[in-house]
Backbone as a printed PyTorch tensor [residue, N CA C, xyz], in Angstrom:
tensor([[[162.5090,  -8.8050,  51.9170],
         [161.9030,  -7.5370,  51.5560],
         [161.3440,  -7.6400,  50.1320]],

        [[160.1670,  -7.1070,  49.9360],
         [159.5310,  -7.1370,  48.6300],
         [160.0510,  -5.9860,  47.7830]],

        [[160.4050,  -6.2840,  46.5510],
         [160.8810,  -5.2480,  45.6420],
         [159.7260,  -4.3310,  45.2690]],

        [[160.0480,  -3.1010,  44.9340],
         [159.0250,  -2.1510,  44.5110],
         [158.3590,  -2.6540,  43.2360]],

        [[157.0800,  -2.4160,  43.1330],
         [156.3440,  -2.8090,  41.9360],
         [156.8110,  -1.9310,  40.7750]],

        [[157.0220,  -2.5170,  39.5970],
         [157.4980,  -1.7090,  38.4670],
         [156.5230,  -0.5990,  38.0560]],

        [[155.2630,  -0.7410,  38.4200],
         [154.2590,   0.2890,  38.0910],
         [153.7090,   0.9270,  39.3710]],

        [[154.5460,   1.0010,  40.3860],
         [154.1440,   1.5070,  41.7010],
         [153.4290,   2.8620,  41.5940]],

        [[154.0100,   3.8050,  40.8840],
         [153.4380,   5.1500,  40.7940],
         [152.0520,   5.1260,  40.1520]],

        [[151.8780,   4.3520,  39.1010],
         [150.5820,   4.2890,  38.4120],
         [149.5170,   3.6720,  39.3130]],

        [[149.8880,   2.6710,  40.0830],
         [148.9240,   2.0020,  40.9620],
         [148.5530,   2.9160,  42.1250]],

        [[149.5320,   3.6120,  42.6750],
         [149.2450,   4.5900,  43.7290],
         [148.3350,   5.7000,  43.2030]],

        [[148.5900,   6.1430,  41.9930],
         [147.7600,   7.1800,  41.3720],
         [146.3250,   6.7010,  41.1930]],

        [[146.1610,   5.4310,  40.8480],
         [144.8240,   4.8580,  40.7040],
         [144.0670,   4.9240,  42.0310]],

        [[144.7480,   4.5940,  43.1210],
         [144.1300,   4.6720,  44.4500],
         [143.7620,   6.1140,  44.7860]],

        [[144.6460,   7.0410,  44.5020],
         [144.3710,   8.4590,  44.7600],
         [143.1760,   8.9190,  43.9220]],

        [[143.0700,   8.4100,  42.6900],
         [141.9200,   8.7330,  41.8390],
         [140.6230,   8.2620,  42.4940]],

        [[140.6430,   7.0450,  43.0560],
         [139.4740,   6.5380,  43.7760],
         [139.1210,   7.4740,  44.9340]],

        [[140.1300,   7.8130,  45.7710],
         [139.8840,   8.6870,  46.9260],
         [139.3430,  10.0380,  46.4880]],

        [[139.9040,  10.5890,  45.4230],
         [139.4600,  11.8920,  44.9360],
         [138.0000,  11.8400,  44.5030]],

        [[137.6330,  10.8120,  43.7640],
         [136.2280,  10.6710,  43.3530],
         [135.3060,  10.5570,  44.5470]],

        [[135.7270,   9.7560,  45.5470],
         [134.9230,   9.6070,  46.7610],
         [134.7870,  10.9470,  47.4810]],

        [[135.8990,  11.6210,  47.6710],
         [135.8720,  12.8660,  48.4400],
         [135.1460,  13.9930,  47.7130]],

        [[135.0710,  13.9140,  46.3860],
         [134.2650,  14.8740,  45.6160],
         [132.8030,  14.4420,  45.5750]],

        [[132.5180,  13.2410,  46.1210],
         [131.1710,  12.6840,  46.1370],
         [130.6520,  12.5100,  44.7090]],

        [[131.5150,  11.9330,  43.8690],
         [131.2010,  11.7320,  42.4580],
         [131.1780,  10.2360,  42.1380]],

        [[129.9900,   9.7120,  41.8830],
         [129.8780,   8.3110,  41.4960],
         [130.6540,   8.0240,  40.2260]],

        [[130.5670,   8.9320,  39.2570],
         [131.3030,   8.7530,  38.0070],
         [132.8080,   8.8370,  38.2550]],

        [[133.2310,   9.7240,  39.1480],
         [134.6500,   9.8540,  39.4610],
         [135.2140,   8.5960,  40.0870]],

        [[134.4760,   8.0130,  41.0240],
         [134.9120,   6.7570,  41.6420],
         [134.9380,   5.6650,  40.5900]],

        [[133.8680,   5.5250,  39.8550],
         [133.7360,   4.4310,  38.8920],
         [134.7730,   4.5080,  37.7800]],

        [[135.2460,   5.6960,  37.4510],
         [136.2110,   5.8250,  36.3540],
         [137.5140,   5.0840,  36.6340]],

        [[137.7880,   4.7890,  37.9050],
         [139.0070,   4.0580,  38.2620],
         [138.8410,   2.5490,  38.1020]],

        [[137.6220,   2.0760,  37.8850],
         [137.3270,   0.6500,  37.8730],
         [137.3410,   0.0380,  36.4760]],

        [[137.6950,  -1.2440,  36.4500],
         [137.5320,  -2.0370,  35.2370],
         [136.0330,  -2.1930,  34.9720]],

        [[135.6850,  -2.4940,  33.7330],
         [134.2640,  -2.6490,  33.3900],
         [133.5590,  -3.6430,  34.3000]],

        [[134.2470,  -4.7280,  34.6760],
         [133.6460,  -5.7610,  35.5160],
         [134.1430,  -5.6920,  36.9630]],

        [[134.5730,  -4.5010,  37.3960],
         [135.1160,  -4.3350,  38.7420],
         [134.0660,  -4.4920,  39.8260]],

        [[134.5680,  -4.7200,  41.0340],
         [133.7130,  -4.8860,  42.2030],
         [134.1890,  -3.9570,  43.3120]],

        [[133.2310,  -3.4580,  44.0960],
         [133.5510,  -2.6920,  45.2900],
         [132.7090,  -3.2450,  46.4330]],

        [[133.3850,  -3.5020,  47.5480],
         [132.7040,  -3.9760,  48.7470],
         [132.9090,  -2.9020,  49.8100]],

        [[131.7980,  -2.3490,  50.2810],
         [131.8450,  -1.2250,  51.1950],
         [132.0660,  -1.6090,  52.6450]],

        [[132.2380,  -0.5850,  53.4480],
         [132.4690,  -0.6930,  54.8940],
         [131.3840,  -1.5240,  55.5680]],

        [[130.1580,  -1.4180,  55.0440],
         [129.0140,  -2.1250,  55.6320],
         [128.7760,  -3.4910,  54.9880]],

        [[129.6540,  -3.8870,  54.0630],
         [129.5060,  -5.1730,  53.3970],
         [128.7280,  -5.1060,  52.0980]],

        [[128.2210,  -3.9280,  51.7390],
         [127.4770,  -3.8160,  50.4850],
         [128.4110,  -4.1030,  49.3080]],

        [[127.8440,  -4.7200,  48.2740],
         [128.6210,  -5.1340,  47.1100],
         [128.0240,  -4.5050,  45.8640]],

        [[128.8730,  -3.8800,  45.0720],
         [128.4540,  -3.2740,  43.8070],
         [129.3400,  -3.8740,  42.7190]],

        [[128.7390,  -4.3410,  41.6550],
         [129.4830,  -5.0350,  40.5930],
         [129.3230,  -4.2990,  39.2700]],

        [[130.4330,  -4.0460,  38.6290],
         [130.4360,  -3.4190,  37.3060],
         [130.5820,  -1.9210,  37.3990]],

        [[131.4250,  -1.3780,  36.5330],
         [131.7200,   0.0560,  36.5620],
         [130.4640,   0.9110,  36.4460]],

        [[129.5490,   0.5480,  35.5670],
         [128.3310,   1.3440,  35.3920],
         [127.4290,   1.2800,  36.6260]],

        [[127.3090,   0.0960,  37.2260],
         [126.5010,  -0.0410,  38.4400],
         [127.1520,   0.7050,  39.6050]],

        [[128.4740,   0.6510,  39.6840],
         [129.1790,   1.3830,  40.7410],
         [128.8840,   2.8660,  40.6160]],

        [[128.9650,   3.3950,  39.4140],
         [128.6850,   4.8210,  39.1990],
         [127.2550,   5.1640,  39.6160]],

        [[126.2880,   4.3660,  39.1760],
         [124.8790,   4.6410,  39.4870],
         [124.5980,   4.4940,  40.9800]],

        [[125.1020,   3.4250,  41.5750],
         [124.8430,   3.1820,  42.9970],
         [125.4690,   4.2700,  43.8620]],

        [[126.7020,   4.6500,  43.5560],
         [127.3580,   5.6870,  44.3660],
         [126.7390,   7.0640,  44.1220]],

        [[126.2760,   7.3090,  42.9040],
         [125.5790,   8.5670,  42.6360],
         [124.3580,   8.6740,  43.5530]],

        [[123.6380,   7.5670,  43.7160],
         [122.4620,   7.5520,  44.5890],
         [122.8710,   7.7330,  46.0520]],

        [[123.9240,   7.0250,  46.4720],
         [124.3950,   7.1390,  47.8640],
         [124.8450,   8.5700,  48.1500]],

        [[125.6700,   9.1300,  47.2690],
         [126.1650,  10.4860,  47.4930],
         [125.0350,  11.5080,  47.4700]],

        [[123.9960,  11.2310,  46.6800],
         [122.8700,  12.1530,  46.6030],
         [121.9640,  12.1130,  47.8200]],

        [[122.0040,  11.0150,  48.5640],
         [121.0840,  10.8850,  49.6970],
         [121.7740,  10.8610,  51.0610]],

        [[123.1100,  10.8200,  51.0920],
         [123.8480,  10.7770,  52.3530],
         [125.0490,  11.7170,  52.2970]],

        [[125.3390,  12.3250,  53.4040],
         [126.5740,  13.0990,  53.5380],
         [127.6710,  12.1270,  53.9530]],

        [[128.4380,  11.6560,  52.9940],
         [129.4730,  10.6670,  53.2820],
         [130.7300,  11.3580,  53.8140]],

        [[131.4110,  10.7160,  54.7640],
         [132.6720,  11.2670,  55.2620],
         [133.7510,  11.2360,  54.1790]],

        [[134.7560,  12.0930,  54.3510],
         [135.8870,  12.1480,  53.4180],
         [137.0050,  11.2250,  53.9030]],

        [[137.6920,  10.6150,  52.9500],
         [138.8190,   9.7360,  53.2660],
         [140.1370,  10.5090,  53.3150]],

        [[140.9790,  10.1100,  54.2480],
         [142.3940,  10.4670,  54.2820],
         [143.1050,   9.1370,  54.4860]],

        [[144.1380,   8.8680,  53.6830],
         [144.7010,   7.5180,  53.7140],
         [146.2200,   7.5030,  53.6370]],

        [[146.7510,   6.3940,  54.1150],
         [148.1800,   6.0910,  54.0650],
         [148.3660,   4.7920,  53.2990]],

        [[149.0600,   4.8370,  52.1810],
         [149.3420,   3.6140,  51.4360],
         [150.4480,   2.8770,  52.1630]],

        [[150.1900,   1.6220,  52.4800],
         [151.1590,   0.8050,  53.2170],
         [152.0290,  -0.0460,  52.2940]],

        [[151.4430,  -0.5370,  51.1880],
         [152.2450,  -1.3670,  50.2890],
         [151.5770,  -1.4920,  48.9330]],

        [[152.4090,  -1.7620,  47.9350],
         [151.9660,  -2.1280,  46.5920],
         [152.7930,  -3.3530,  46.2300]],

        [[152.0990,  -4.4740,  45.9890],
         [152.7910,  -5.7310,  45.7000],
         [152.3730,  -6.2720,  44.3380]],

        [[153.3450,  -6.7710,  43.6110],
         [153.0710,  -7.4060,  42.3270],
         [152.6040,  -8.8390,  42.5640]],

        [[151.5140,  -9.2120,  41.9210],
         [151.0260, -10.5940,  41.9580],
         [151.4670, -11.2870,  40.6700]],

        [[151.1900, -10.6450,  39.5490],
         [151.6700, -11.0670,  38.2320],
         [152.0700,  -9.7690,  37.5260]],

        [[152.6420,  -9.8420,  36.3410],
         [152.9950,  -8.5910,  35.6590],
         [151.8060,  -7.6410,  35.4450]],

        [[150.5920,  -8.1920,  35.3820],
         [149.4080,  -7.3690,  35.1180],
         [148.4330,  -7.2930,  36.2900]],

        [[148.8560,  -7.7430,  37.4680],
         [147.9950,  -7.7030,  38.6590],
         [148.8280,  -7.2520,  39.8520]],

        [[148.2610,  -6.3370,  40.6310],
         [148.9430,  -5.8460,  41.8270],
         [147.9190,  -5.6800,  42.9450]],

        [[148.4060,  -5.7080,  44.1840],
         [147.5650,  -5.4850,  45.3590],
         [148.1290,  -4.2970,  46.1270]],

        [[147.2720,  -3.3300,  46.3890],
         [147.6170,  -2.1650,  47.2100],
         [146.9030,  -2.3090,  48.5420]],

        [[147.6180,  -2.0470,  49.6160],
         [147.0300,  -2.0420,  50.9650],
         [147.2030,  -0.6400,  51.5410]],

        [[146.1580,  -0.1380,  52.1910],
         [146.2060,   1.1930,  52.7890],
         [145.3870,   1.2090,  54.0700]],

        [[145.7200,   2.1330,  54.9430],
         [144.8990,   2.4320,  56.1130],
         [144.2440,   3.7770,  55.8560]],

        [[142.9720,   3.8710,  56.1740],
         [142.2350,   5.0970,  55.9050],
         [141.4350,   5.5150,  57.1280]],

        [[141.3200,   6.8070,  57.2660],
         [140.4440,   7.3870,  58.2670],
         [139.4120,   8.2350,  57.5450]],

        [[138.3190,   8.5240,  58.2430],
         [137.2650,   9.3270,  57.6380],
         [136.9460,  10.5140,  58.5340]],

        [[136.7700,  11.6390,  57.8890],
         [136.3840,  12.8620,  58.5820],
         [134.9150,  13.1180,  58.2600]],

        [[134.0530,  13.0920,  59.2790],
         [132.6240,  13.3060,  59.0250],
         [132.3520,  14.6830,  58.4140]],

        [[131.2760,  14.7880,  57.6300],
         [130.9250,  16.0650,  57.0090],
         [130.8410,  17.1800,  58.0570]],

        [[131.4550,  18.3020,  57.7420],
         [131.4510,  19.4400,  58.6540],
         [132.4480,  19.3160,  59.7880]],

        [[133.1290,  18.1810,  59.8790],
         [134.0940,  17.9590,  60.9520],
         [135.4970,  18.3360,  60.5250]],

        [[136.3920,  18.3060,  61.4920],
         [137.7900,  18.5940,  61.1900],
         [138.7250,  17.5550,  61.8240]],

        [[138.1530,  16.4460,  62.2940],
         [138.9560,  15.3960,  62.8900],
         [138.3420,  14.0430,  62.5370]],

        [[139.1270,  13.0160,  62.7350],
         [138.7250,  11.6570,  62.3970],
         [137.7810,  11.0750,  63.4370]],

        [[136.8980,  10.2180,  62.9530],
         [136.0770,   9.4000,  63.8310],
         [136.7300,   8.0170,  63.8340]],

        [[137.4600,   7.6450,  64.9150],
         [138.1770,   6.3670,  64.9240],
         [137.2910,   5.1490,  64.6780]],

        [[135.9870,   5.2720,  64.9110],
         [135.0830,   4.1540,  64.6270],
         [134.9760,   3.8840,  63.1280]],

        [[135.4310,   4.8500,  62.3150],
         [135.3430,   4.7180,  60.8630],
         [136.6840,   4.3810,  60.2080]],

        [[137.7160,   4.1230,  61.0020],
         [138.9960,   3.7210,  60.4200],
         [138.8020,   2.4360,  59.6300]],

        [[139.5770,   2.3060,  58.5570],
         [139.3980,   1.1540,  57.6760],
         [140.7210,   0.7050,  57.0750]],

        [[140.7210,  -0.5370,  56.6450],
         [141.7960,  -1.0800,  55.8320],
         [141.2390,  -1.1720,  54.4130]],

        [[141.9580,  -0.5940,  53.4690],
         [141.5700,  -0.6930,  52.0590],
         [142.4580,  -1.7230,  51.3790]],

        [[141.8210,  -2.6200,  50.6580],
         [142.5190,  -3.5830,  49.8240],
         [142.0680,  -3.3380,  48.3950]],

        [[143.0250,  -3.0550,  47.5310],
         [142.7130,  -2.7660,  46.1350],
         [143.4900,  -3.7280,  45.2440]],

        [[142.7570,  -4.4620,  44.4140],
         [143.3800,  -5.3080,  43.4110],
         [143.3090,  -4.5490,  42.0920]],

        [[144.4720,  -4.2540,  41.5390],
         [144.5540,  -3.5060,  40.2850],
         [144.9870,  -4.4490,  39.1640]],

        [[144.4050,  -4.2350,  37.9920],
         [144.7530,  -5.0350,  36.8210],
         [145.1140,  -4.0870,  35.6810]],

        [[146.0740,  -4.5350,  34.8950],
         [146.4710,  -3.7400,  33.7320],
         [145.7340,  -4.2830,  32.5170]],

        [[144.9590,  -3.4040,  31.8840],
         [144.1860,  -3.7700,  30.7030],
         [144.5170,  -2.7960,  29.5890]],

        [[145.0080,  -3.3030,  28.4960],
         [145.3540,  -2.4600,  27.3470],
         [146.2770,  -1.3130,  27.7520]],

        [[147.2280,  -1.6220,  28.6190],
         [148.2160,  -0.6240,  29.0230],
         [147.7810,   0.3450,  30.1000]],

        [[146.5710,   0.1890,  30.6280],
         [146.0690,   1.0840,  31.6820],
         [145.7180,   0.2790,  32.9120]],

        [[146.0370,   0.8200,  34.0740],
         [145.6940,   0.1640,  35.3390],
         [144.2890,   0.5510,  35.7450]],

        [[143.5170,  -0.4330,  36.1680],
         [142.1400,  -0.2420,  36.6230],
         [141.9180,  -1.0720,  37.8820]],

        [[140.9290,  -0.6840,  38.6650],
         [140.5970,  -1.4390,  39.8720],
         [139.6920,  -2.6020,  39.4850]],

        [[140.1190,  -3.8010,  39.8700],
         [139.2990,  -4.9870,  39.6780],
         [138.4480,  -5.2390,  40.9170]],

        [[139.0570,  -5.0510,  42.0910],
         [138.3440,  -5.2430,  43.3540],
         [138.8310,  -4.2190,  44.3580]],

        [[137.8910,  -3.5790,  45.0320],
         [138.2100,  -2.6400,  46.1070],
         [137.3770,  -3.0380,  47.3100]],

        [[138.0360,  -3.3250,  48.4170],
         [137.3160,  -3.7180,  49.6280],
         [137.7140,  -2.8240,  50.7860]],

        [[136.7100,  -2.3670,  51.5170],
         [136.9110,  -1.5830,  52.7270],
         [136.5330,  -2.4620,  53.9090]],

        [[137.4910,  -2.6790,  54.8020],
         [137.2720,  -3.4900,  55.9930],
         [137.3920,  -2.6000,  57.2180]],

        [[136.4090,  -2.6050,  58.1110],
         [136.5400,  -1.8030,  59.3320],
         [137.8130,  -2.1640,  60.0910]],

        [[138.5040,  -1.1470,  60.5830],
         [139.7320,  -1.3500,  61.3650],
         [139.4210,  -1.0620,  62.8290]],

        [[138.5780,  -1.8940,  63.4040],
         [138.1430,  -1.6830,  64.7870],
         [139.2260,  -2.0470,  65.7850]],

        [[140.0540,  -3.0160,  65.4450],
         [141.1180,  -3.4910,  66.3190],
         [140.6160,  -3.6980,  67.7380]],

        [[139.5740,  -4.5040,  67.8570],
         [138.9990,  -4.8100,  69.1650],
         [140.0880,  -5.3130,  70.1020]],

        [[140.1190,  -4.7640,  71.2800],
         [141.1100,  -5.1660,  72.2740],
         [142.4750,  -4.5440,  72.0680]],

        [[142.6030,  -3.6730,  71.0580],
         [143.8850,  -3.0330,  70.8030],
         [143.6660,  -1.5460,  70.5260]],

        [[143.1830,  -0.8540,  71.5440],
         [142.9030,   0.5780,  71.4140],
         [144.1610,   1.3590,  71.0530]],

        [[145.3340,   0.8460,  71.4600],
         [146.5860,   1.5440,  71.1630],
         [146.8350,   1.6060,  69.6510]],

        [[146.5450,   0.5360,  68.9450],
         [146.7440,   0.5190,  67.4920],
         [145.7970,   1.5060,  66.8170]],

        [[144.5590,   1.5410,  67.2710],
         [143.5820,   2.4730,  66.7020],
         [144.0150,   3.9130,  66.9570]],

        [[144.4750,   4.2020,  68.1680],
         [144.9340,   5.5560,  68.5020],
         [146.1880,   5.9160,  67.7150]],

        [[147.0910,   4.9570,  67.5410],
         [148.3090,   5.2220,  66.7670],
         [147.9590,   5.5920,  65.3270]],

        [[146.9850,   4.8830,  64.7260],
         [146.5690,   5.2200,  63.3680],
         [145.9350,   6.6040,  63.3500]],

        [[145.1030,   6.9080,  64.3290],
         [144.4800,   8.2370,  64.3890],
         [145.5520,   9.3160,  64.4090]],

        [[146.5750,   9.1430,  65.2260],
         [147.6440,  10.1460,  65.3250],
         [148.4320,  10.2400,  64.0140]],

        [[148.6930,   9.0960,  63.3900],
         [149.4250,   9.0960,  62.1260],
         [148.6180,   9.8310,  61.0480]],

        [[147.3120,   9.5770,  60.9850],
         [146.4550,  10.2540,  60.0210],
         [146.3680,  11.7500,  60.3090]],

        [[146.2840,  12.1140,  61.5790],
         [146.2520,  13.5380,  61.9430],
         [147.5190,  14.2500,  61.4450]],

        [[148.6220,  13.5260,  61.4330],
         [149.8770,  14.1140,  60.9310],
         [149.7780,  14.5150,  59.4680]],

        [[148.9120,  13.8590,  58.7160],
         [148.7060,  14.2330,  57.3170],
         [147.9280,  15.5280,  57.1810]],

        [[147.1720,  15.8700,  58.2230],
         [146.3470,  17.0870,  58.1850],
         [147.0910,  18.3050,  58.7160]],

        [[148.1670,  18.0670,  59.4670],
         [148.8880,  19.1680,  60.1090],
         [149.5060,  20.0770,  59.0510]],

        [[149.4680,  21.3940,  59.2920],
         [150.1060,  22.3100,  58.3460],
         [151.6050,  22.0280,  58.2770]],

        [[152.1380,  22.1090,  57.0790],
         [153.5620,  21.8290,  56.8680],
         [154.3880,  23.0970,  56.9850]]])
């Protein structure tokens, strides 16, 4: 069993900051979580390099497309070195104006976080489609698990 990361809460908060910026459709909000030389690789394979470019590119995307909102489950936070960690999450997306997930948009998020001058920042964020070809049960199980996050408490 892997021990909890000593900065688990800060790294989870960094991921939530990314999701919040995305869901607010704010290029600056998303980019604020990144290191100056950070990278983001999107669901479609697009690559954006550098915090300033990420902000500008996402500002353009958000301005011209109605992007779905993320809802996510953090699966793990692992220490690589004292100043590097990897967060893994499963995410679903709710299309604009919708109230349920589109399973075709389920994704695995991989986030590499680095500590710079006492602050955690995203060095690399990758979104991989979670199509699970040939395993419809896994896709449906994730859909149900994500729906549980939306249910009134």
